[in-house]
C-alpha positions in Angstrom: 26.7 0.0 10.9 28.2 0.0 14.4 26.6 3.4 14.9 23.2 1.8 14.5 23.8 -1.0 17.0 23.7 1.3 20.0 20.3 2.6 18.9 19.0 -0.9 18.1 19.9 -1.9 21.6 17.7 0.9 22.9 14.8 -0.3 20.8 12.4 -2.4 22.9 12.4 -6.1 22.2 9.4 -7.7 20.6 8.7 -9.8 23.7 8.3 -6.6 25.8 5.4 -5.4 23.6 3.5 -8.6 22.7 4.6 -11.9 24.1 1.6 -13.8 22.7 1.8 -12.6 19.1 3.6 -15.0 16.7 6.4 -13.3 14.9 6.1 -12.8 11.1 9.0 -13.2 8.8 9.4 -10.2 6.4 8.5 -11.2 2.9 12.0 -11.0 1.4 10.7 -12.0 -2.0 8.4 -9.1 -2.3 9.8 -5.9 -3.8 8.5 -2.9 -2.0 8.1 0.1 -4.2 9.2 3.3 -2.4 8.3 6.7 -3.8 9.3 10.0 -2.2 7.0 13.0 -2.9 8.8 16.4 -2.7 8.3 19.9 -4.0 11.1 22.3 -3.2 8.5 24.9 -2.3 6.0 24.5 0.5 2.3 25.1 0.1 1.9 23.2 -3.2 -0.3 20.5 -1.9 2.4 17.8 -1.5 0.9 16.1 1.6 -2.5 16.2 0.0 -1.1 14.4 -3.0 0.5 11.8 -0.8 -2.8 11.1 1.1 -5.0 10.8 -1.9 -2.5 8.9 -4.0 -2.3 6.4 -1.1 -6.1 6.0 -1.0 -6.2 5.5 -4.8 -3.5 2.8 -4.6 -5.3 1.2 -1.7 -8.5 1.0 -3.8 -6.5 -0.7 -6.6 -5.5 -3.4 -4.1 -2.0 -2.3 -3.1 -0.9 -2.5 0.5 0.2 1.1 1.2 2.2 2.7 4.0 2.7 6.5 4.4 5.9 7.7 6.1 5.4 11.3 7.2 9.0 12.5 6.7 8.2 16.2 7.3 9.6 15.5 10.8 9.2 19.0 12.3 6.0 20.1 10.6 3.9 17.0 10.2 0.7 17.4 8.1 -0.6 13.9 7.2 -2.3 13.2 10.6 -3.9 16.7 10.4 -5.2 16.1 6.9 -6.9 12.9 8.0 -8.1 14.1 11.5 -5.9 11.6 13.3 -4.5 12.1 16.8 -1.7 9.5 17.2 -0.3 8.8 20.6 3.2 8.1 19.4 5.2 9.2 16.3 8.5 8.6 14.6 10.4 10.4 17.4 9.5 7.6 19.8 11.0 5.1 17.3 14.2 7.1 16.9 14.7 7.4 20.7 14.1 3.7 21.1 11.0 3.9 23.3 8.7 2.3 20.8 8.9 -0.3 18.0 8.2 0.8 14.4 5.1 -1.5 14.2 3.7 -0.2 17.4 3.7 3.5 16.2 1.9 2.8 12.9 -1.7 4.0 12.9 -4.5 3.0 10.6 -5.6 5.4 7.9 -8.4 5.2 5.3 -9.0 1.8 3.9 -6.1 -0.5 4.8 -3.5 2.2 4.7 -0.9 2.3 7.5 0.7 5.6 8.6 3.9 6.4 10.4 3.2 9.8 11.8 5.7 12.6 12.5 5.5 15.4 14.9 5.2 19.2 14.8 7.3 21.8 16.6 10.3 19.6 17.5 13.2 21.3 15.8 15.8 18.7 16.7 14.0 16.2 14.5 14.5 18.3 11.4 18.1 17.2 11.2 18.6 13.5 11.6 21.9 12.2 12.8 23.8 9.6 10.8 22.9 7.0 13.4 19.2 7.8 13.1 19.4 7.5 9.3 21.0 4.1 9.5 18.5 3.0 12.1 15.5 4.0 9.9 16.9 2.0 6.9 17.5 -1.0 9.3 14.0 -0.9 10.9 12.2 -0.6 7.6 14.1 -3.7 6.3 12.9 -5.6 9.4 9.3 -4.4 9.2 6.8 -7.1 9.9 3.9 -5.4 8.2 3.4 -6.5 4.6 3.8 -3.5 2.3 3.6 -3.1 -1.5 4.1 0.7 -1.7 5.8 3.1 0.7 4.9 6.8 0.0 7.3 9.2 1.7 5.9 12.7 2.3 9.1 14.7 2.6 9.5 18.2 4.0 9.8 21.3 1.8 13.2 22.8 0.8 16.6 21.1 0.3 17.7 20.3 3.8 20.0 17.4 4.5 17.0 15.4 5.9 14.9 16.0 2.8 17.7 14.9 0.6 18.2 11.8 2.7 14.6 10.6 2.3 14.8 11.1 -1.4 18.1 9.3 -1.8 16.6 6.4 0.2 13.6 6.1 -2.2 13.7 4.2 -5.5 11.5 6.8 -7.3 11.1 10.6 -6.8 7.9 12.5 -7.5 8.2 16.2 -7.6 5.0 18.2 -7.2 4.9 21.6 -9.0 2.2 24.2 -9.5 1.8 26.8 -12.2 3.3 29.5 -9.9 6.8 30.7 -11.0 8.1 30.3 -7.4 7.1 26.6 -7.4 8.9 26.0 -10.7 12.0 27.8 -9.4 12.2 25.8 -6.2 11.4 22.5 -7.9 14.3 23.1 -10.2 16.6 24.0 -7.3 15.6 20.7 -5.6 16.3 18.7 -8.7 19.6 20.5 -9.2 20.8 19.7 -5.7 19.7 16.0 -6.0 21.6 15.8 -9.3 24.8 17.6 -8.4 25.2 16.3 -4.9 23.8 12.8 -5.1 23.9 11.9 -8.8 20.1 11.4 -9.0 19.0 11.7 -12.7 15.4 10.4 -12.8 12.4 12.4 -11.5 8.6 12.1 -12.0 6.9 15.5 -12.4 3.3 15.9 -11.1 1.5 19.3 -11.8 -1.0 20.2 -9.1 -3.7 22.8 -9.3 -3.6 23.4 -13.0 -6.6 24.9 -14.9 -6.4 22.3 -17.6 -4.1 19.7 -19.1 -2.6 22.3 -21.5 -1.5 24.4 -18.6 -0.2 21.3 -16.7 1.9 20.2 -19.7 3.2 23.7 -20.2 4.4 23.8 -16.6 6.2 20.5 -17.2 7.7 21.7 -20.5 9.2 24.8 -18.8 10.8 22.8 -16.0 12.0 20.2 -18.5 13.6 22.8 -20.8 15.6 24.4 -18.0 16.7 21.1 -16.6 17.8 19.7 -20.0 19.8 22.9 -20.7 21.7 23.1 -17.4 21.8 19.5 -16.1 23.3 17.1 -18.7 21.9 13.6 -18.6 18.8 14.5 -16.4 15.5 12.6 -17.1 12.2 14.2 -16.2 9.0 12.2 -16.8 5.6 13.7 -16.9 3.5 11.7 -14.4 0.2 13.6 -14.8 -1.8 16.5 -13.4 -4.4 17.3 -10.7 -6.9 19.9 -11.7 -7.8 22.9 -9.6 -10.9 21.7 -7.8 -13.0 23.4 -5.0 -13.6 19.9 -3.5 -9.9 19.8 -2.5 -9.9 22.6 0.1 -13.3 21.4 1.3 -12.0 17.9 2.0 -9.0 19.5 3.8 -11.4 21.5 6.0 -13.3 18.2 6.8 -10.0 16.5 7.6 -10.8 13.7 5.2 -9.1 12.3 2.1 -10.7 13.8 -1.1 -11.4 10.3 -2.5 -13.4 9.5 0.7 -15.7 12.5 0.6 -15.8 13.5 -3.0 -15.0 10.3 -5.0 -16.5 11.7 -8.2 -14.7 15.0 -8.1 -12.4 15.9 -11.0 -9.3 15.8 -8.8 -10.4 12.4 -7.4 -10.6 11.0 -10.9 -7.2 12.4 -11.6 -5.6 10.7 -8.6 -7.1 7.4 -9.7 -5.7 7.9 -13.2 -2.2 8.5 -11.8 -2.5 5.5 -9.4 -3.5 3.2 -12.3 -0.5 4.4 -14.3 1.8 3.6 -11.4 0.3 0.1 -11.0 0.8 -0.6 -14.7 4.5 0.2 -14.5 7.3 -2.0 -13.3 9.0 -0.6 -10.2 12.5 0.9 -10.5 15.3 -1.5 -9.5 17.3 -0.6 -6.4 20.4 1.5 -6.9 23.9 1.0 -5.5 23.1 3.2 -2.6 21.4 2.0 0.6 17.7 2.4 0.2 14.6 1.6 2.2 13.6 -2.1 2.0 17.0 -2.7 0.4 17.1 -6.3 1.4 13.8 -7.1 -0.3 
C-alpha cells in the first residue's frame, strides 16, 4: 500500500476544493453492489447496456454510479451527449478529487467519465490500481450500485476492473465472433484469476429462443473445457430500431423511447437484479471493499 501513498499525497486535499462544505462520512454499513460489464469483442453494445441498465436501476430507486473504465476509448459520455471538463485521468494524476470529476447523468445517476485517444491510460500501473480501490472506498457520494463499463478485449486493465467487481456481466450477440471472444474472456478470467461466476446477457437477439440458444452454445463450451465454471443467464435485449435512433440522439433509450421493446427488456433485467441479494465480497481486494 506504500505505492499508493505517494499518489494520495498528490491528490488535492478536501479543504482546497470546498472549505465550506461539511464532510460526509462514507456509509460503511451500506453494501455497494459492483457489477462489471464486459464483452471480449467490441461493437456488441456493451456501453449502451451499461447506460440503459443504469437508467432502469435509477428508476427503481437505486443510487447508481457509472465508472467508464474504457480508459482509452470512452463512450459513455458520447452516448449521453455529455462534455465533461475533467475525467478519470485527472484523478489518477492527482489534480482533481474523485467527487469533483463526477458528472450528472440521466435521473440521479453519477458518472465518472474516461477519455479517448490517450494510450498511456490503457495500461494502469500497480500504483494507480491501488489508488482507485482506495479512492472508491473513501467516496463521499452515497452509492447503491456501481456499474463498470470495461474496455473490449482481455488486456490487463480490463481484467483488473473485472477482478475488482463483485459480479461480472458478459454481453454477447448472436454473431459467432462475439461468442468466440466472450469465451476467450471468460477463459482468461477463469485460468488467470480463478473467477468462476459470470452473468450472460444476450444483446440484439431476434427473439428469446435465439437469445437462449446463444447462451446455450456458450455454456456448453465453457462447461466442457472449464471445470467448475458457472454461467447464469441474466436475460436478453431484442434487436430494436429504437436503439440506434437513441444513440444518434445521444440519449438513453429509456429516456426517449420508454415503451420500446428494448426499454422494457432493460427494466425486466433491472428488476431481476434488484430482487437478488448481492454477491458477498471475495478474498481479493475489490471496489468498496471496506463497506
